[in-house]
C-alpha positions in Angstrom: 3.2 -16.7 11.4 1.0 -18.5 8.9 3.0 -19.8 5.9 2.1 -18.8 2.4 3.8 -20.6 -0.5 5.2 -18.2 -3.0 5.7 -19.4 -6.6 7.8 -17.2 -8.7 6.9 -17.5 -12.5 9.5 -14.9 -13.7 11.3 -17.5 -15.9 8.1 -18.8 -17.5 5.1 -16.4 -17.4 7.5 -13.4 -17.0 9.5 -14.5 -20.0 6.4 -14.1 -22.1 6.5 -10.4 -21.6 7.2 -8.2 -24.6 10.9 -7.6 -25.0 12.0 -10.1 -22.4 14.6 -12.7 -23.3 16.7 -14.7 -20.9 19.9 -16.6 -21.7 20.7 -19.8 -19.9 23.1 -18.0 -17.6 20.5 -15.3 -16.8 18.1 -18.1 -15.7 20.6 -19.8 -13.5 21.4 -16.4 -11.9 17.7 -15.6 -11.2 17.1 -19.1 -9.7 20.1 -18.6 -7.4 18.9 -15.2 -6.2 15.3 -16.3 -5.7 16.3 -19.5 -3.8 18.6 -17.4 -1.5 15.6 -15.3 -0.5 13.7 -18.4 0.4 11.1 -18.4 -2.4 9.3 -21.7 -1.9 8.8 -22.6 -5.6 10.5 -21.3 -8.8 8.7 -22.1 -12.0 11.7 -22.4 -14.3 10.1 -23.1 -17.7 8.2 -25.6 -19.9 10.5 -28.5 -20.8 7.8 -30.1 -22.9 7.2 -27.0 -25.0 10.7 -26.0 -26.1 14.2 -27.6 -26.2 15.9 -24.7 -24.4 13.9 -25.2 -21.3 14.6 -28.9 -21.4 18.3 -28.2 -21.5 17.9 -25.7 -18.7 16.5 -28.3 -16.4 19.5 -30.5 -17.0 21.7 -27.6 -15.7 19.4 -26.7 -12.9 19.5 -30.3 -11.6 23.1 -29.8 -10.5 22.1 -26.9 -8.2 21.4 -27.4 -4.5 18.2 -25.3 -5.0 16.8 -27.7 -7.6 14.3 -29.0 -5.0 12.5 -25.7 -5.2 12.3 -25.7 -9.0 9.0 -26.6 -10.8 8.3 -27.5 -14.4 5.3 -26.2 -16.3 3.1 -27.9 -18.9 -0.5 -28.5 -20.0 -3.0 -31.3 -19.8 -2.8 -34.1 -22.3 -3.8 -33.6 -25.9 -7.3 -34.7 -26.7 -6.3 -37.4 -29.1 -3.7 -39.0 -26.8 -3.8 -40.9 -23.5 -1.8 -39.3 -20.7 0.9 -41.9 -20.8 1.4 -41.3 -24.6 1.7 -37.5 -24.4 5.3 -36.5 -25.0 4.8 -33.1 -23.3 3.7 -34.8 -20.0 6.6 -37.3 -20.3 8.9 -34.3 -20.7 7.7 -33.0 -17.4 8.8 -36.2 -15.7 12.1 -36.3 -17.6 12.9 -32.8 -16.3 13.5 -34.3 -12.9 11.5 -31.6 -11.2 9.7 -32.9 -8.1 6.9 -30.4 -8.5 5.1 -29.9 -11.8 2.4 -27.4 -12.8 -0.1 -28.1 -15.5 -2.8 -25.8 -16.8 -6.2 -26.8 -18.1 -9.4 -25.1 -19.2 -11.9 -24.2 -16.5 -14.1 -22.1 -18.8 -16.4 -24.3 -20.8 -16.5 -21.9 -23.8 -12.7 -22.1 -24.1 -12.8 -25.9 -24.0 -15.3 -26.1 -26.7 -14.1 -23.3 -29.0 -10.3 -23.5 -28.5 -9.5 -27.1 -27.6 -12.6 -28.2 -29.7 -13.6 -30.9 -27.1 -16.7 -31.5 -25.2 -17.0 -30.4 -21.6 -16.7 -34.0 -20.4 -13.6 -34.7 -22.5 -11.9 -31.6 -21.1 -12.6 -32.8 -17.5 -11.2 -36.2 -18.4 -8.1 -34.6 -19.8 -7.6 -32.7 -16.5 -8.2 -35.7 -14.3 -6.1 -38.2 -16.3 -3.2 -35.8 -16.7 -3.0 -35.1 -13.0 -3.3 -38.8 -12.1 -0.5 -39.7 -14.5 1.9 -37.2 -12.9 0.8 -38.2 -9.4 1.4 -41.8 -10.1 4.9 -41.0 -11.1 5.5 -39.4 -7.6 5.3 -35.8 -8.5 3.7 -33.0 -6.5 1.1 -31.5 -8.9 -0.3 -28.0 -9.1 -3.3 -27.5 -11.4 -3.6 -24.0 -12.9 -7.2 -23.5 -13.7 -6.9 -21.2 -16.7 -9.6 -18.4 -17.0 -11.1 -19.6 -13.8 -12.7 -16.4 -12.7 -14.2 -15.7 -16.1 -15.4 -19.3 -16.4 -16.9 -19.1 -12.9 -18.9 -16.0 -13.9 -20.2 -17.7 -17.0 -20.8 -21.2 -15.5 -20.0 -21.7 -11.8 -20.9 -25.4 -11.9 -18.5 -26.2 -14.7 -15.6 -24.1 -13.3 -15.9 -26.0 -10.0 -16.2 -29.3 -11.9 -12.8 -28.6 -13.5 -11.3 -28.2 -10.0 -13.0 -31.4 -8.9 -11.5 -33.3 -11.8 -8.1 -32.1 -10.8 -8.8 -33.1 -7.1 -10.0 -36.5 -8.2 -6.7 -37.0 -10.1 -4.8 -36.2 -6.9 -3.8 -32.5 -7.4 -2.0 -31.0 -4.4 -2.8 -27.3 -5.1 -5.7 -25.8 -7.1 -4.5 -22.5 -8.6 -7.3 -20.1 -9.6 -6.1 -18.0 -12.6 -7.4 -14.5 -13.4 -5.9 -15.1 -16.8 -7.4 -12.0 -18.5 -6.7 -9.8 -15.4 -10.3 -8.4 -15.5 -11.5 -9.4 -12.0 -11.9 -7.0 -9.1 -10.4 -7.8 -5.8 -13.8 -8.2 -4.2 -14.8 -10.7 -6.8 -11.6 -12.7 -6.4 -12.0 -12.7 -2.6 -15.6 -14.0 -2.7 -14.8 -16.7 -5.3 -11.7 -17.9 -3.5 -13.7 -18.2 -0.3 -16.2 -20.4 -2.1 -13.5 -22.6 -3.5 -11.7 -22.9 -0.1 -15.0 -24.0 1.5 -15.6 -26.5 -1.4 -12.2 -28.1 -1.2 -11.2 -27.9 2.5 -8.5 -30.6 2.2 -6.6 -28.9 -0.6 -4.4 -25.8 -0.8 -6.0 -23.1 -3.0 -3.7 -20.8 -5.0 -4.1 -17.5 -6.9 -2.5 -16.4 -10.1 -3.4 -12.8 -11.2 -2.6 -10.8 -14.2 -2.3 -7.0 -14.1 -4.5 -5.8 -16.9 -6.5 -3.5 -14.6 -3.5 -2.7 -12.4 -5.0 -4.8 -9.6 -2.9 -8.0 -9.6 -1.3 -7.3 -6.2 -4.7 -6.2 -4.7 -6.4 -9.3 -6.1 -3.7 -11.6 -4.7 -4.0 -10.0 -1.3 -7.8 -10.4 -1.4 -7.3 -14.1 -2.3 -4.9 -14.7 0.6 -7.3 -13.0 3.1 -10.0 -15.3 1.7 -8.0 -18.4 2.5 -5.5 -18.9 -0.4 -2.3 -20.5 0.8 -0.3 -20.3 -2.5 0.4 -17.2 -4.6 2.0 -17.0 -8.0 3.6 -13.9 -9.6 6.7 -12.7 -11.4 9.2 -11.0 -9.1 9.1 -7.5 -10.6 5.7 -7.9 -12.2 6.6 -8.2 -15.9 4.9 -10.8 -18.0 2.3 -11.3 -20.7 0.5 -8.1 -21.7 0.4 -5.9 -18.6 2.3 -8.4 -16.5 1.6 -10.5 -13.4 1.4 -10.0 -9.7 4.6 -8.2 -8.6 6.1 -10.3 -5.9 8.5 -7.7 -4.7 5.5 -5.6 -3.8 3.3 -8.4 -2.5 5.8 -10.2 -0.3 6.6 -7.3 2.0 2.8 -6.5 2.3 2.1 -10.1 3.3 5.1 -10.6 5.6 5.6 -7.2 7.2 2.0 -6.0 7.3 -0.1 -9.1 7.6 2.2 -11.5 9.5 2.5 -14.2 6.9 5.7 -16.1 6.3 6.6 -15.9 2.6 10.5 -15.8 2.5 13.2 -16.3 5.0 12.8 -13.5 7.7 16.5 -12.5 7.5 16.3 -12.1 3.8 13.7 -9.4 3.7 16.3 -6.6 3.6 17.6 -8.1 0.4 14.4 -7.9 -1.5 15.1 -4.5 -3.1 18.5 -5.7 -4.3 16.9 -8.9 -5.8 14.4 -6.8 -7.6 17.1 -4.6 -9.1 19.2 -7.6 -10.1 16.3 -9.2 -11.9 15.4 -6.0 -13.7 19.0 -5.6 -14.8 19.3 -9.2 -16.0 16.0 -8.9 -17.9 17.1 -5.6 -19.5 14.1 -3.8 -18.1 14.0 -0.7 -15.9 12.5 -1.0 -12.4 10.1 2.0 -12.3 11.4 4.5 -9.6 7.9 4.6 -8.0 7.7 0.8 -7.5 6.3 0.3 -4.0 8.9 -0.8 -1.4 11.8 -1.3 -3.8 11.9 1.6 -6.2 14.4 4.4 -5.8 11.6 6.9 -5.2 9.6 4.7 -2.8 11.1 6.6 0.2 12.1 9.8 -1.5 10.8 13.1 0.0 10.6 16.3 -1.9 8.2 18.8 -0.3 9.9 21.0 2.3 7.3 20.3 5.0 7.8 16.6 4.5 11.5 16.7 4.7 11.4 19.0 7.7 9.0 16.6 9.4 11.1 13.6 8.6 14.2 15.1 10.2 12.2 15.8 13.3 10.3 12.5 13.3 11.8 9.7 11.1 9.0 7.8 9.5 6.5 10.8 9.6 5.8 10.2 5.9 6.7 6.6 5.6 4.6 3.5 6.1 7.6 1.2 7.0 11.3 1.6 7.7 13.0 1.6 4.2 15.8 -0.5 5.6 13.4 -3.4 6.3 13.3 -4.0 2.5 16.8 -3.0 1.7 15.9 0.5 0.4 16.9 3.9 1.7 15.4 7.2 2.6 16.2 10.1 0.2 15.5 13.8 0.4 14.9 15.1 -3.1 16.4 18.5 -3.7 14.4 21.0 -5.8 12.8 24.5 -5.5 10.0 22.8 -3.5 12.3 21.3 -1.0 13.3 24.3 1.1 16.0 24.7 3.6 15.5 21.4 5.4 16.2 19.3 2.4 19.2 21.3 1.3 20.7 21.1 4.7 20.2 17.3 4.7 22.2 17.1 1.5 24.9 19.4 2.7 25.3 17.6 6.0 26.0 14.4 4.1 29.0 16.1 2.4 30.0 18.5 5.2 28.6 17.3 8.5 30.4 20.1 10.3 28.1 22.7 8.7 25.3 23.8 11.1 21.6 23.9 10.1 21.4 27.8 10.5 24.7 28.4 8.8 24.8 31.0 5.9 26.3 28.3 3.7 22.9 26.6 3.6 21.3 29.8 2.3 24.1 30.1 -0.3 23.5 26.6 -1.7 19.7 27.0 -1.6 20.0 30.2 -3.6 22.3 28.6 -6.1 19.9 25.6 -6.6 17.0 27.9 -7.2 19.0 30.0 -9.7 20.0 26.9 -11.6 16.5 25.5 -11.7 15.1 28.7 -13.1 17.5 28.0 -16.0 16.2 24.4 -16.5 18.5 22.4 -14.3 17.0 19.7 -12.1 18.8 17.7 -9.5 16.1 15.3 -8.3 17.7 12.4 -10.2 21.2 13.7 -10.5 22.7 13.2 -7.0 26.2 13.4 -8.3 25.7 16.8 -10.0 24.1 18.0 -6.8 27.1 17.1 -4.7 29.3 18.9 -7.1 27.1 22.0 -7.1 27.3 22.0 -3.3 31.0 21.8 -3.3 31.4 24.5 -6.1 29.0 26.9 -4.2 31.1 26.6 -1.1 34.4 26.8 -2.9 35.3 23.2 -1.8 35.5 21.4 -5.1 39.0 20.4 -6.3 39.9 21.6 -9.7 41.1 18.5 -11.5 41.4 20.1 -14.9 40.4 23.2 -16.9 38.8 23.1 -20.3 40.6 25.3 -22.9 38.2 24.5 -25.7 36.3 21.8 -27.5 35.3 21.6 -31.2 32.9 19.1 -32.9 32.3 18.6 -36.6 29.6 16.4 -38.1 29.8 15.4 -41.7 27.2 13.9 -44.1 27.4 11.6 -45.9 29.7 9.6 -43.6 33.0 8.7 -45.3 33.0 5.1 -44.0 29.3 4.7 -43.5 29.5 4.6 -39.7 31.3 7.5 -38.0 30.8 11.0 -39.2 31.8 13.0 -36.1 35.1 14.3 -35.0 35.7 16.0 -31.7 38.8 17.9 -30.5 39.3 18.7 -26.8 42.1 20.7 -25.1 42.4 20.8 -21.3 45.0 21.9 -18.8 45.8 19.8 -15.7 47.7 22.3 -13.6 50.0 24.0 -16.2 50.3 20.9 -18.4 48.2 20.8 -21.6 46.5 17.8 -23.3 45.1 18.0 -26.8 43.3 15.1 -28.3 40.9 14.3 -31.2 38.6 11.3 -31.6 36.0 10.0 -33.9 32.6 8.8 -32.6 29.2 7.6 -33.6 27.7 11.0 -33.0 29.0 14.2 -31.4 28.5 13.2 -27.8 30.3 9.9 -28.3 33.2 11.7 -30.0 33.4 14.2 -27.2 33.4 11.4 -24.6 36.2 9.6 -26.3 38.3 12.7 -26.8 37.9 13.9 -23.2 38.9 10.4 -21.9 42.0 10.4 -24.0 43.0 13.8 -22.6 42.4 12.7 -19.0 43.9 9.2 -19.1 47.5 10.4 -19.2 46.9 12.3 -16.0 44.3 10.1 -14.3 44.7 6.5 -15.6 41.8 5.2 -13.5 39.4 7.1 -15.7 39.5 4.2 -18.1 37.3 2.2 -15.7 34.4 4.6 -16.1 31.7 3.8 -18.6 28.4 5.3 -19.6 25.4 3.0 -18.9 22.5 5.3 -19.8 21.9 8.6 -21.6 18.6 10.4 -21.7 17.5 13.7 -23.3 14.4 15.6 -22.4 13.0 18.7 -24.1 12.0 21.1 -21.3 10.7 24.0 -23.4 8.9 22.2 -26.3 6.9 25.3 -27.3 10.2 26.8 -28.5 10.5 24.0 -31.2 14.1 23.5 -32.4 15.3 26.3 -30.2 14.1 24.5 -27.1 16.2 24.0 -24.0 17.1 20.4 -23.3 18.1 18.5 -20.2 20.6 15.6 -20.5 20.9 12.9 -17.8 23.8 10.5 -17.8 24.2 7.4 -15.7 27.9 6.3 -15.3 29.6 3.5 -13.5 33.1 2.4 -12.5 31.9 -1.2 -11.9 31.4 -0.5 -8.2 29.3 2.7 -7.9 26.7 4.1 -10.3 26.0 7.8 -10.4 23.8 10.3 -12.3 24.8 13.7 -13.6 22.8 16.4 -15.4 23.4 19.1 -18.0 21.1 21.7 -19.5 21.4 24.0 -22.5 19.7 25.1 -25.7 22.5 23.2 -27.4 22.3 19.4 -26.9 26.0 19.0 -27.3 26.8 21.6 -24.6 24.2 20.1 -22.3 25.8 16.7 -22.9 29.3 18.1 -22.3 28.2 19.5 -18.9 26.8 16.2 -17.8 29.9 14.4 -19.1 32.3 16.8 -17.2 30.3 16.3 -14.0 30.5 12.5 -14.4 34.3 12.5 -14.7 34.8 15.0 -11.9 32.5 13.0 -9.6 34.5 9.9 -10.3 37.8 11.6 -9.6 36.4 13.1 -6.4 35.2 9.7 -5.2 38.7 8.2 -5.8 40.2 10.8 -3.5 42.5 12.1 -6.2 44.1 15.4 -5.1 43.6 18.7 -7.0 46.0 19.3 -9.9 48.9 21.5 -9.2 48.6 25.0 -10.8 
C-alpha cells in the first residue's frame, strides 16, 4: 500500500468555521482521538497568532502523541527579517517538530493584500522556510490561493513553490483556498507540479465551496499528491474543508492507500461522532461512510434484496468503518422491513406470521395520522410490543394539566404542570414549574415516577425537535415532535404527533420513559 500523509486541520482551519469554539480540554481530546487512529499529522493551532494556542502547545508537549502535532503560521512580515519576526519565533518556541507556514502564490494577492512586490513576496517565502529549516524543523509550505494564482499567472505561482523549495521546504501544499476549482483542474495542475518538483512531496488543501473538496482531493492524490489536508468532519471556514472521515475510507478501502492504522478503520465513525459532539455540531445523517443514514434502507425492494443478499445496495460493509446497517420502517418499506424490525425484538416470530401483518397494518394506520418512525427507533419498538400485546404496563396516566401564565410572576418560569399516574393500584400526584409547558410536564412526570422507579433520575433529554407536517392548516396544523434521550450509556429517539404541541410532546416523553424502563428490565407494575 502506498502511504499518504494525512494532515488533520480540525483544530486550526476547522476552528475557523462559524459557530465552532473549542476549549483546551476539547482540543486535547480531539488530538488523542486522532492520534489513536494513526493520523500522521495534526495541525493543533497557530501559537504565534494567539495566546490560547501557545498555551495549548505547552499542554500538548506532555502527550505521547506530541510528535504528530504541527504548528501553523505565516511567512515573515515584509518589514522584518525572518529571525526578527516574533510569529516565526513562536513556531519554534511551541516545540513542534513540524511547522506549516502559508504564503502568497497569487501575485495579485501579494501586491494588493500584502502590498509588496512579487520579488519581495518570494523572498519572504524563501527566507521564512530557511529560518525554520535551520532550526531543525520539518517545514510544510501552504501555497495560499495556488490554483487561482496558477490560472492567472502560472509562472509566478510556480515561482512561489520554487522559493519554498530553495528555502528547504519538505512539502509543497497546493491550496484551493476559495474552493472554486473543479477536480479535473486540480488533477491537471497537481500533475504539473509533481513533475516540476520530483524530489519533494506535493500536498493538497481543498475548501468545499462547490461541494467538491473530497473529489478535488482524490483527483490530487491520483495525480501524484502524497499529502492531504482536511478537517475530520469537514467543517471550517465558509463551506468547510475536505472531510477526512469521507476521504480516508475512499483512499484506504477503495484505492489501496495507507492513511491511518489498518486496525483503526472500524473506529472512524465513532471518531467522527465524537468530534461532532465536542464541536457542538451535528453530523449530517447522510454523511457518506459515517452518517447514521449511510447504510439505511427504506424501499421495500431494497430491504427485501438486502435480506436475501447482504450488500445488494451497499458499496462496502458498514462494519468496515464502524457503522451499521439499518432498515428504515415506513409505509414504503413493506413486509420485509417490518419483519426485520420485529425479528430484532422477537426472533421467534416467523417471516410469514400473521403478527407481521398486524404490525405492518398498525404502522400504516399511524403514519396516515402523521406518525413517522424512520428516526424514532425507540417508539417503533414500543409500537411493535403494543401491537402484539407484549409491552409491560409500567404506569397508567390518570390525567395531566398544564397552565401557562403571562406575564411571568418571577420573570423566568410561567408554566405549571400537574400529573397523576397509577403504578399498579398506587397513585402519585405531583406538580412542577418549568420553563415552558413541556419542561414542566417533564419535571412533573419524573417526580411521579421517581418514587417507584428511582433509576429514572438518570434519564435526560438531549434534543427536542418540532416539525409542522400540515403547514397549510396554519395554527391548526398537526405537528410531529422528536425527542432524543440518554441515560449516559444509551441514546434513543421517540416521536409524538398531534394537533396540540403539548400532547405531541407528552406522547414522545412517555415513550422515552417507557423505553428506558423496558431497557432496564424492570418488571410490569402489579395491578
